[in-house]
TIVO-2410 file (N, C-alpha, C; in nm, 3 decimals):
# residues 137
REC num residu      c1      c2      c3 atome chaine
REC   1      M   7.925  10.774   7.015     N      A
REC   1      M   8.052  10.702   7.016    CA      A
REC   1      M   8.194  10.778   6.902     C      A
REC   2      P   8.270  10.825   6.953     N      A
REC   2      P   8.374  10.874   6.815    CA      A
REC   2      P   8.384  10.780   6.725     C      A
REC   3      A   8.387  10.888   6.573     N      A
REC   3      A   8.373  10.807   6.443    CA      A
REC   3      A   8.509  10.710   6.469     C      A
REC   4      P   8.489  10.577   6.399     N      A
REC   4      P   8.647  10.478   6.420    CA      A
REC   4      P   8.763  10.511   6.380     C      A
REC   5      N   8.777  10.645   6.257     N      A
REC   5      N   8.922  10.694   6.186    CA      A
REC   5      N   8.910  10.808   6.191     C      A
REC   6      S   8.939  10.853   6.353     N      A
REC   6      S   8.921  11.034   6.353    CA      A
REC   6      S   9.055  11.095   6.432     C      A
REC   7      G   9.196  11.027   6.384     N      A
REC   7      G   9.314  11.052   6.413    CA      A
REC   7      G   9.366  10.954   6.514     C      A
REC   8      A   9.302  10.845   6.560     N      A
REC   8      A   9.390  10.776   6.672    CA      A
REC   8      A   9.399  10.684   6.615     C      A
REC   9      Q   9.558  10.607   6.690     N      A
REC   9      Q   9.611  10.452   6.561    CA      A
REC   9      Q   9.626  10.433   6.667     C      A
REC  10      Q   9.604  10.303   6.643     N      A
REC  10      Q   9.596  10.121   6.710    CA      A
REC  10      Q   9.713  10.151   6.764     C      A
REC  11      K   9.829  10.161   6.676     N      A
REC  11      K  10.007  10.149   6.694    CA      A
REC  11      K  10.073  10.251   6.637     C      A
REC  12      P  10.074  10.319   6.706     N      A
REC  12      P  10.096  10.490   6.648    CA      A
REC  12      P  10.285  10.428   6.616     C      A
REC  13      E  10.361  10.528   6.560     N      A
REC  13      E  10.536  10.534   6.495    CA      A
REC  13      E  10.509  10.645   6.681     C      A
REC  14      F  10.469  10.743   6.699     N      A
REC  14      F  10.526  10.839   6.804    CA      A
REC  14      F  10.477  10.736   6.989     C      A
REC  15      Q  10.491  10.736   7.092     N      A
REC  15      Q  10.504  10.742   7.205    CA      A
REC  15      Q  10.528  10.836   7.274     C      A
REC  16      P  10.393  10.871   7.418     N      A
REC  16      P  10.339  10.838   7.444    CA      A
REC  16      P  10.215  10.863   7.300     C      A
REC  17      A  10.106  10.741   7.343     N      A
REC  17      A   9.981  10.748   7.239    CA      A
REC  17      A   9.891  10.832   7.279     C      A
REC  18      M   9.812  10.900   7.244     N      A
REC  18      M   9.663  10.985   7.220    CA      A
REC  18      M   9.591  10.806   7.259     C      A
REC  19      R   9.495  10.846   7.352     N      A
REC  19      R   9.321  10.769   7.250    CA      A
REC  19      R   9.241  10.792   7.248     C      A
REC  20      Q   9.121  10.822   7.215     N      A
REC  20      Q   8.981  10.831   7.237    CA      A
REC  20      Q   8.901  10.807   7.337     C      A
REC  21      I   8.849  10.828   7.364     N      A
REC  21      I   8.787  10.769   7.500    CA      A
REC  21      I   8.592  10.786   7.474     C      A
REC  22      A   8.542  10.682   7.494     N      A
REC  22      A   8.432  10.654   7.471    CA      A
REC  22      A   8.280  10.693   7.539     C      A
REC  23      V   8.389  10.664   7.649     N      A
REC  23      V   8.297  10.630   7.789    CA      A
REC  23      V   8.389  10.726   7.927     C      A
REC  24      I   8.373  10.782   7.971     N      A
REC  24      I   8.346  10.781   8.115    CA      A
REC  24      I   8.272  10.797   8.235     C      A
REC  25      S   8.253  10.724   8.355     N      A
REC  25      S   8.182  10.686   8.427    CA      A
REC  25      S   8.112  10.836   8.533     C      A
REC  26      Q   8.036  10.833   8.628     N      A
REC  26      Q   8.000  10.920   8.697    CA      A
REC  26      Q   8.009  10.858   8.853     C      A
REC  27      S   8.176  10.854   8.868     N      A
REC  27      S   8.166  10.720   9.025    CA      A
REC  27      S   8.325  10.820   9.080     C      A
REC  28      N   8.246  10.708   9.203     N      A
REC  28      N   8.450  10.732   9.247    CA      A
REC  28      N   8.506  10.568   9.259     C      A
REC  29      P   8.649  10.543   9.169     N      A
REC  29      P   8.732  10.652   9.105    CA      A
REC  29      P   8.661  10.665   8.991     C      A
REC  30      V   8.688  10.758   8.901     N      A
REC  30      V   8.634  10.742   8.749    CA      A
REC  30      V   8.717  10.655   8.673     C      A
REC  31      V   8.624  10.584   8.584     N      A
REC  31      V   8.693  10.455   8.517    CA      A
REC  31      V   8.633  10.582   8.364     C      A
REC  32      I   8.749  10.490   8.295     N      A
REC  32      I   8.772  10.607   8.101    CA      A
REC  32      I   8.762  10.430   8.083     C      A
REC  33      T   8.707  10.475   7.947     N      A
REC  33      T   8.680  10.352   7.863    CA      A
REC  33      T   8.745  10.376   7.708     C      A
REC  34      T   8.804  10.371   7.646     N      A
REC  34      T   8.846  10.398   7.492    CA      A
REC  34      T   8.813  10.276   7.398     C      A
REC  35      T   8.832  10.372   7.262     N      A
REC  35      T   8.770  10.314   7.148    CA      A
REC  35      T   8.817  10.220   7.145     C      A
REC  36      F   8.949  10.171   7.188     N      A
REC  36      F   9.052  10.060   7.125    CA      A
REC  36      F   9.145  10.090   7.241     C      A
REC  37      D   9.187   9.938   7.218     N      A
REC  37      D   9.316   9.898   7.328    CA      A
REC  37      D   9.381   9.988   7.343     C      A
REC  38      H   9.417  10.044   7.479     N      A
REC  38      H   9.509  10.178   7.521    CA      A
REC  38      H   9.618  10.166   7.527     C      A
REC  39      N   9.740  10.037   7.603     N      A
REC  39      N   9.848   9.976   7.584    CA      A
REC  39      N   9.880  10.021   7.755     C      A
REC  40      Y   9.832  10.080   7.840     N      A
REC  40      Y   9.859  10.177   7.914    CA      A
REC  40      Y   9.863  10.121   8.064     C      A
REC  41      F   9.998  10.124   8.127     N      A
REC  41      F   9.976  10.046   8.260    CA      A
REC  41      F   9.981  10.020   8.418     C      A
REC  42      T   9.922  10.012   8.537     N      A
REC  42      T   9.941  10.032   8.639    CA      A
REC  42      T   9.981  10.146   8.649     C      A
REC  43      G   9.963  10.262   8.707     N      A
REC  43      G  10.091  10.364   8.757    CA      A
REC  43      G  10.102  10.445   8.667     C      A
REC  44      D  10.075  10.399   8.555     N      A
REC  44      D  10.089  10.581   8.424    CA      A
REC  44      D  10.020  10.655   8.440     C      A
REC  45      I  10.088  10.796   8.450     N      A
REC  45      I  10.013  10.944   8.442    CA      A
REC  45      I   9.895  10.911   8.304     C      A
REC  46      V   9.772  10.979   8.291     N      A
REC  46      V   9.703  11.003   8.215    CA      A
REC  46      V   9.668  11.088   8.214     C      A
REC  47      R   9.653  11.234   8.139     N      A
REC  47      R   9.584  11.365   8.123    CA      A
REC  47      R   9.430  11.355   8.010     C      A
REC  48      I   9.311  11.393   8.076     N      A
REC  48      I   9.237  11.380   8.008    CA      A
REC  48      I   9.216  11.512   7.934     C      A
REC  49      N   9.145  11.479   7.780     N      A
REC  49      N   9.130  11.626   7.717    CA      A
REC  49      N   8.988  11.658   7.693     C      A
REC  50      I   8.905  11.692   7.737     N      A
REC  50      I   8.801  11.726   7.649    CA      A
REC  50      I   8.738  11.869   7.597     C      A
REC  51      P   8.786  11.844   7.487     N      A
REC  51      P   8.728  11.963   7.371    CA      A
REC  51      P   8.631  12.040   7.440     C      A
REC  52      A   8.659  12.203   7.436     N      A
REC  52      A   8.570  12.294   7.530    CA      A
REC  52      A   8.487  12.369   7.389     C      A
REC  53      F   8.518  12.267   7.233     N      A
REC  53      F   8.445  12.314   7.190    CA      A
REC  53      F   8.419  12.203   7.102     C      A
REC  54      T   8.287  12.186   6.997     N      A
REC  54      T   8.243  12.053   6.927    CA      A
REC  54      T   8.350  12.064   6.728     C      A
REC  55      G   8.331  12.217   6.720     N      A
REC  55      G   8.402  12.250   6.622    CA      A
REC  55      G   8.291  12.287   6.477     C      A
REC  56      D   8.158  12.306   6.546     N      A
REC  56      D   8.084  12.303   6.485    CA      A
REC  56      D   7.967  12.406   6.577     C      A
REC  57      H   7.951  12.522   6.552     N      A
REC  57      H   7.828  12.640   6.637    CA      A
REC  57      H   7.738  12.572   6.688     C      A
REC  58      A   7.664  12.509   6.524     N      A
REC  58      A   7.514  12.392   6.612    CA      A
REC  58      A   7.532  12.277   6.642     C      A
REC  59      V   7.664  12.194   6.672     N      A
REC  59      V   7.661  12.094   6.772    CA      A
REC  59      V   7.639  12.182   6.925     C      A
REC  60      P   7.584  12.057   7.034     N      A
REC  60      P   7.623  12.069   7.121    CA      A
REC  60      P   7.725  12.045   7.211     C      A
REC  61      S   7.820  12.143   7.341     N      A
REC  61      S   7.928  12.105   7.409    CA      A
REC  61      S   7.912  11.937   7.404     C      A
REC  62      F   8.028  11.903   7.418     N      A
REC  62      F   8.031  11.797   7.538    CA      A
REC  62      F   8.018  11.799   7.716     C      A
REC  63      G   7.997  11.667   7.745     N      A
REC  63      G   7.958  11.657   7.852    CA      A
REC  63      G   8.072  11.614   7.960     C      A
REC  64      M   8.078  11.681   8.101     N      A
REC  64      M   8.173  11.622   8.155    CA      A
REC  64      M   8.297  11.676   8.182     C      A
REC  65      P   8.275  11.894   8.146     N      A
REC  65      P   8.384  11.950   8.095    CA      A
REC  65      P   8.479  11.931   8.227     C      A
REC  66      E   8.440  11.910   8.359     N      A
REC  66      E   8.516  11.943   8.525    CA      A
REC  66      E   8.583  11.852   8.476     C      A
REC  67      I   8.610  11.735   8.399     N      A
REC  67      I   8.742  11.629   8.414    CA      A
REC  67      I   8.832  11.685   8.341     C      A
REC  68      N   8.820  11.787   8.252     N      A
REC  68      N   8.953  11.898   8.151    CA      A
REC  68      N   9.024  11.853   8.222     C      A
REC  69      Q   9.165  11.831   8.161     N      A
REC  69      Q   9.285  11.876   8.191    CA      A
REC  69      Q   9.330  11.759   8.387     C      A
REC  70      K   9.251  11.695   8.358     N      A
REC  70      K   9.298  11.673   8.506    CA      A
REC  70      K   9.381  11.536   8.448     C      A
REC  71      Y   9.483  11.526   8.589     N      A
REC  71      Y   9.535  11.371   8.533    CA      A
REC  71      Y   9.614  11.326   8.693     C      A
REC  72      A   9.624  11.193   8.693     N      A
REC  72      A   9.668  11.105   8.783    CA      A
REC  72      A   9.735  11.005   8.737     C      A
REC  73      A   9.774  10.920   8.806     N      A
REC  73      A   9.783  10.771   8.797    CA      A
REC  73      A   9.705  10.712   8.797     C      A
REC  74      I   9.686  10.591   8.668     N      A
REC  74      I   9.598  10.504   8.652    CA      A
REC  74      I   9.607  10.372   8.709     C      A
REC  75      T   9.509  10.306   8.767     N      A
REC  75      T   9.495  10.093   8.725    CA      A
REC  75      T   9.410  10.082   8.616     C      A
REC  76      V   9.539  10.028   8.570     N      A
REC  76      V   9.434   9.950   8.439    CA      A
REC  76      V   9.325   9.836   8.500     C      A
REC  77      L   9.263   9.841   8.447     N      A
REC  77      L   9.141   9.729   8.505    CA      A
REC  77      L   9.142   9.638   8.347     C      A
REC  78      S   9.123   9.680   8.266     N      A
REC  78      S   9.101   9.615   8.063    CA      A
REC  78      S   9.150   9.687   7.985     C      A
REC  79      N   9.247   9.632   7.879     N      A
REC  79      N   9.269   9.646   7.768    CA      A
REC  79      N   9.192   9.818   7.754     C      A
REC  80      T   9.055   9.787   7.748     N      A
REC  80      T   8.994   9.964   7.717    CA      A
REC  80      T   8.925  10.013   7.873     C      A
REC  81      T   8.993   9.994   7.979     N      A
REC  81      T   8.955  10.052   8.095    CA      A
REC  81      T   9.018  10.106   8.187     C      A
REC  82      F   9.007  10.189   8.225     N      A
REC  82      F   9.089  10.195   8.373    CA      A
REC  82      F   9.082  10.318   8.440     C      A
REC  83      S   9.110  10.366   8.548     N      A
REC  83      S   9.025  10.397   8.660    CA      A
REC  83      S   9.123  10.533   8.695     C      A
REC  84      M   9.155  10.625   8.798     N      A
REC  84      M   9.132  10.738   8.786    CA      A
REC  84      M   9.121  10.745   8.942     C      A
REC  85      P   9.166  10.789   9.028     N      A
REC  85      P   9.156  10.830   9.170    CA      A
REC  85      P   9.069  10.988   9.167     C      A
REC  86      I   9.026  11.030   9.096     N      A
REC  86      I   8.871  11.106   9.105    CA      A
REC  86      I   8.741  11.078   9.093     C      A
REC  87      D   8.686  11.210   9.174     N      A
REC  87      D   8.542  11.159   9.218    CA      A
REC  87      D   8.466  11.233   9.113     C      A
REC  88      S   8.421  11.119   9.015     N      A
REC  88      S   8.320  11.269   8.888    CA      A
REC  88      S   8.203  11.182   8.948     C      A
REC  89      T   8.141  11.180   9.073     N      A
REC  89      T   7.998  11.145   9.121    CA      A
REC  89      T   7.949  11.276   9.058     C      A
REC  90      L   7.997  11.372   9.041     N      A
REC  90      L   7.884  11.538   9.091    CA      A
REC  90      L   7.920  11.556   8.963     C      A
REC  91      F   7.960  11.523   8.873     N      A
REC  91      F   8.012  11.593   8.698    CA      A
REC  91      F   7.884  11.561   8.668     C      A
REC  92      N   7.919  11.630   8.536     N      A
REC  92      N   7.819  11.666   8.389    CA      A
REC  92      N   7.794  11.527   8.370     C      A
REC  93      P   7.729  11.482   8.380     N      A
REC  93      P   7.754  11.297   8.270    CA      A
REC  93      P   7.836  11.325   8.145     C      A
REC  94      F   7.923  11.276   8.095     N      A
REC  94      F   7.936  11.224   7.948    CA      A
REC  94      F   7.920  11.211   7.876     C      A
REC  95      A   7.958  11.303   7.756     N      A
REC  95      A   7.842  11.261   7.584    CA      A
REC  95      A   7.914  11.299   7.483     C      A
REC  96      V   7.959  11.243   7.388     N      A
REC  96      V   8.005  11.302   7.254    CA      A
REC  96      V   7.890  11.330   7.168     C      A
REC  97      P   7.856  11.485   7.145     N      A
REC  97      P   7.770  11.509   7.062    CA      A
REC  97      P   7.789  11.442   6.902     C      A
REC  98      A   7.655  11.392   6.847     N      A
REC  98      A   7.678  11.340   6.735    CA      A
REC  98      A   7.736  11.479   6.623     C      A
REC  99      G   7.785  11.443   6.536     N      A
REC  99      G   7.872  11.527   6.443    CA      A
REC  99      G   7.954  11.658   6.513     C      A
REC 100      A   7.969  11.546   6.597     N      A
REC 100      A   8.170  11.647   6.609    CA      A
REC 100      A   8.281  11.617   6.564     C      A
REC 101      L   8.348  11.737   6.553     N      A
REC 101      L   8.438  11.735   6.492    CA      A
REC 101      L   8.624  11.683   6.549     C      A
REC 102      Q   8.562  11.722   6.663     N      A
REC 102      Q   8.705  11.689   6.767    CA      A
REC 102      Q   8.647  11.581   6.824     C      A
REC 103      F   8.698  11.517   6.937     N      A
REC 103      F   8.678  11.382   7.026    CA      A
REC 103      F   8.766  11.376   7.150     C      A
REC 104      P   8.738  11.320   7.249     N      A
REC 104      P   8.772  11.353   7.401    CA      A
REC 104      P   8.899  11.266   7.382     C      A
REC 105      Q   9.011  11.272   7.466     N      A
REC 105      Q   9.172  11.211   7.415    CA      A
REC 105      Q   9.175  11.187   7.605     C      A
REC 106      C   9.245  11.103   7.560     N      A
REC 106      C   9.392  11.052   7.697    CA      A
REC 106      C   9.493  11.047   7.687     C      A
REC 107      T   9.615  11.098   7.746     N      A
REC 107      T   9.759  11.076   7.703    CA      A
REC 107      T   9.809  11.029   7.821     C      A
REC 108      N   9.890  10.969   7.770     N      A
REC 108      N   9.986  10.842   7.909    CA      A
REC 108      N  10.141  11.017   7.897     C      A
REC 109      I  10.114  11.050   8.051     N      A
REC 109      I  10.234  11.170   8.058    CA      A
REC 109      I  10.335  11.155   8.094     C      A
REC 110      G  10.335  10.987   8.179     N      A
REC 110      G  10.480  11.023   8.266    CA      A
REC 110      G  10.435  10.856   8.340     C      A
REC 111      E  10.510  10.818   8.385     N      A
REC 111      E  10.488  10.700   8.514    CA      A
REC 111      E  10.530  10.739   8.614     C      A
REC 112      V  10.506  10.662   8.697     N      A
REC 112      V  10.492  10.657   8.874    CA      A
REC 112      V  10.705  10.592   8.847     C      A
REC 113      A  10.729  10.671   8.977     N      A
REC 113      A  10.915  10.557   9.019    CA      A
REC 113      A  10.931  10.437   8.965     C      A
REC 114      Q  10.837  10.343   9.034     N      A
REC 114      Q  10.858  10.260   9.061    CA      A
REC 114      Q  10.874  10.143   8.897     C      A
REC 115      N  10.763  10.192   8.792     N      A
REC 115      N  10.813  10.178   8.663    CA      A
REC 115      N  10.935  10.188   8.557     C      A
REC 116      I  10.967  10.280   8.592     N      A
REC 116      I  11.107  10.314   8.596    CA      A
REC 116      I  11.213  10.226   8.679     C      A
REC 117      W  11.229  10.184   8.783     N      A
REC 117      W  11.293  10.153   8.836    CA      A
REC 117      W  11.274   9.995   8.802     C      A
REC 118      G  11.203   9.909   8.725     N      A
REC 118      G  11.216   9.816   8.645    CA      A
REC 118      G  11.264   9.822   8.592     C      A
REC 119      A  11.267   9.911   8.493     N      A
REC 119      A  11.387   9.913   8.397    CA      A
REC 119      A  11.521   9.936   8.381     C      A
REC 120      E  11.559   9.946   8.555     N      A
REC 120      E  11.688   9.985   8.587    CA      A
REC 120      E  11.812   9.863   8.544     C      A
REC 121      Y  11.690   9.740   8.550     N      A
REC 121      Y  11.776   9.599   8.551    CA      A
REC 121      Y  11.749   9.549   8.469     C      A
REC 122      N  11.840   9.471   8.366     N      A
REC 122      N  11.842   9.432   8.232    CA      A
REC 122      N  11.822   9.318   8.207     C      A
REC 123      T  11.757   9.231   8.212     N      A
REC 123      T  11.698   9.100   8.239    CA      A
REC 123      T  11.736   9.025   8.101     C      A
REC 124      L  11.819   9.117   7.987     N      A
REC 124      L  11.855   9.029   7.848    CA      A
REC 124      L  11.994   8.962   7.906     C      A
REC 125      P  12.047   8.855   7.811     N      A
REC 125      P  12.128   8.757   7.881    CA      A
REC 125      P  12.252   8.869   7.843     C      A
REC 126      T  12.374   8.856   7.941     N      A
REC 126      T  12.458   8.947   7.920    CA      A
REC 126      T  12.517   8.968   7.812     C      A
REC 127      L  12.530   9.070   7.768     N      A
REC 127      L  12.652   9.071   7.659    CA      A
REC 127      L  12.771   9.035   7.678     C      A
REC 128      Q  12.808   8.995   7.534     N      A
REC 128      Q  12.979   8.983   7.573    CA      A
REC 128      Q  13.014   9.038   7.453     C      A
REC 129      R  13.192   9.078   7.451     N      A
REC 129      R  13.241   9.117   7.298    CA      A
REC 129      R  13.296   8.981   7.193     C      A
REC 130      V  13.379   9.002   7.116     N      A
REC 130      V  13.334   8.902   7.039    CA      A
REC 130      V  13.467   8.824   7.074     C      A
REC 131      D  13.509   8.826   7.195     N      A
REC 131      D  13.642   8.763   7.254    CA      A
REC 131      D  13.578   8.728   7.398     C      A
REC 132      H  13.440   8.709   7.397     N      A
REC 132      H  13.329   8.671   7.521    CA      A
REC 132      H  13.361   8.677   7.658     C      A
REC 133      Q  13.406   8.817   7.637     N      A
REC 133      Q  13.489   8.876   7.779    CA      A
REC 133      Q  13.329   8.942   7.792     C      A
REC 134      P  13.260   9.008   7.957     N      A
REC 134      P  13.099   9.056   7.918    CA      A
REC 134      P  13.155   9.188   7.920     C      A
REC 135      L  13.052   9.273   7.818     N      A
REC 135      L  13.047   9.369   7.760    CA      A
REC 135      L  13.068   9.499   7.929     C      A
REC 136      I  12.988   9.495   7.997     N      A
REC 136      I  13.055   9.575   8.093    CA      A
REC 136      I  13.079   9.533   8.219     C      A
REC 137      Q  13.200   9.605   8.287     N      A
REC 137      Q  13.238   9.491   8.388    CA      A
REC 137      Q  13.136   9.525   8.514     C      A
***
C-alpha cells in the first residue's frame, strides 16, 4: 500500500484532485479503491495513471500496466471506491512494489453533461439589490 504522505492531499487547494490508488480489481467493471476519500461524483470522467517505472532499478515494476492512461465515466460505490466500465479480468494483477518512489494515481479529468446541467439552475435565494429589486430580470 502507498505511503500515507507521498504527495496526495486530502483537502487540496487546487481541483481536480489527484488520488492515490490502493487497489484495482480484476473484474468487469473494474473497481478502484483510493487511499482516502476521493470526493468524486458518479459521471465524473477519471483517468488512471500507473507509473511505468518505480524510480529505483532494483524495485520491480507496478502491476496492471494495461489500465495505464485509460479513462471513463465512473460510478461511485463508496467514499473510497468507484467502478469504471473497463474489463480488467485478463489484465495482470495490480501491485505496488515495496520501496516504490512513485504511486499509481487517478485524476478527475471531466464530467458528463448531466452534472454540468445541474449547475445551470441556481438554488440559492434570488439575489437582490439594495432597493430590493431582483439583480437579474
